[in-house]
VEXKE-712806 format. One record per residue (C-alpha): chain; x, y, z. Coordinates in steps of 0.001 Angstrom, whole numbers, plus 500000, padded with zeros to 6 digits. Each point is the difference from the previous one (the first is absolute). Layout:
# VEXKE-712806
<chain->A c1->X c2->Y c3->Z> $
...
END
This chain:
# VEXKE-712806
<chain->A c1->504447 c2->488162 c3->510654> $
<chain->A c1->499600 c2->503671 c3->499273> $
<chain->A c1->496595 c2->501282 c3->498905> $
<chain->A c1->499855 c2->502037 c3->496816> $
<chain->A c1->497170 c2->502050 c3->498600> $
<chain->A c1->498373 c2->498751 c3->496823> $
<chain->A c1->501728 c2->502586 c3->497760> $
<chain->A c1->503418 c2->498995 c3->501348> $
<chain->A c1->499204 c2->496311 c3->499559> $
<chain->A c1->498896 c2->500620 c3->496416> $
<chain->A c1->503134 c2->502025 c3->499212> $
<chain->A c1->502181 c2->497249 c3->501460> $
<chain->A c1->498188 c2->497367 c3->497929> $
<chain->A c1->500485 c2->502063 c3->496842> $
<chain->A c1->503708 c2->500380 c3->500738> $
<chain->A c1->500291 c2->496231 c3->500462> $
<chain->A c1->498378 c2->499480 c3->496601> $
<chain->A c1->502493 c2->502429 c3->498452> $
<chain->A c1->502875 c2->498073 c3->501582> $
<chain->A c1->498577 c2->496755 c3->498628> $
<chain->A c1->499691 c2->501653 c3->496567> $
<chain->A c1->496243 c2->499382 c3->499956> $
<chain->A c1->499374 c2->503679 c3->499296> $
<chain->A c1->502196 c2->502785 c3->498689> $
<chain->A c1->501178 c2->502956 c3->502041> $
<chain->A c1->498505 c2->502691 c3->497789> $
<chain->A c1->498428 c2->503426 c3->500474> $
<chain->A c1->496542 c2->498504 c3->500603> $
<chain->A c1->501307 c2->497851 c3->502839> $
<chain->A c1->501861 c2->502942 c3->501525> $
<chain->A c1->496797 c2->502061 c3->499843> $
<chain->A c1->498052 c2->497230 c3->501763> $
<chain->A c1->502648 c2->499648 c3->502713> $
<chain->A c1->500040 c2->503781 c3->500527> $
<chain->A c1->496219 c2->500019 c3->500372> $
<chain->A c1->500212 c2->497120 c3->502480> $
<chain->A c1->502611 c2->501976 c3->501983> $
<chain->A c1->497697 c2->503043 c3->500052> $
<chain->A c1->497094 c2->497844 c3->501138> $
<chain->A c1->502120 c2->498513 c3->502761> $
<chain->A c1->500909 c2->503491 c3->501242> $
<chain->A c1->496311 c2->500872 c3->500169> $
<chain->A c1->499252 c2->496770 c3->501873> $
<chain->A c1->502762 c2->500704 c3->502511> $
<chain->A c1->498625 c2->503513 c3->500581> $
<chain->A c1->496496 c2->498642 c3->500670> $
<chain->A c1->501405 c2->497347 c3->502334> $
<chain->A c1->501940 c2->502660 c3->501908> $
<chain->A c1->496856 c2->502116 c3->500405> $
<chain->A c1->498048 c2->496978 c3->501220> $
<chain->A c1->502705 c2->499124 c3->502535> $
<chain->A c1->500105 c2->503611 c3->501220> $
<chain->A c1->496216 c2->500038 c3->500481> $
<chain->A c1->500161 c2->496685 c3->501823> $
<chain->A c1->502707 c2->501360 c3->502305> $
<chain->A c1->497856 c2->503072 c3->500787> $
<chain->A c1->497112 c2->497792 c3->501100> $
<chain->A c1->502125 c2->498085 c3->502490> $
END
C-alpha cells in the first residue's frame, strides 16, 4: 500500500465523493483541491530538505 500525504488523501476522498454524487464538482471544490495540491507541494519540499539534512549527517 502506497503512503500518501494528508492533503493527497483528502483530495482523493473528495474526488470519490464527487464520483458518488455526494458533492458537486463546483468552483469551491476546485479551489479546495488546488489548495490541497499547493499544500502537498510544500510538504514534499520540507520532506526533501529533511532527507537532505539527514543524508549530510550520515
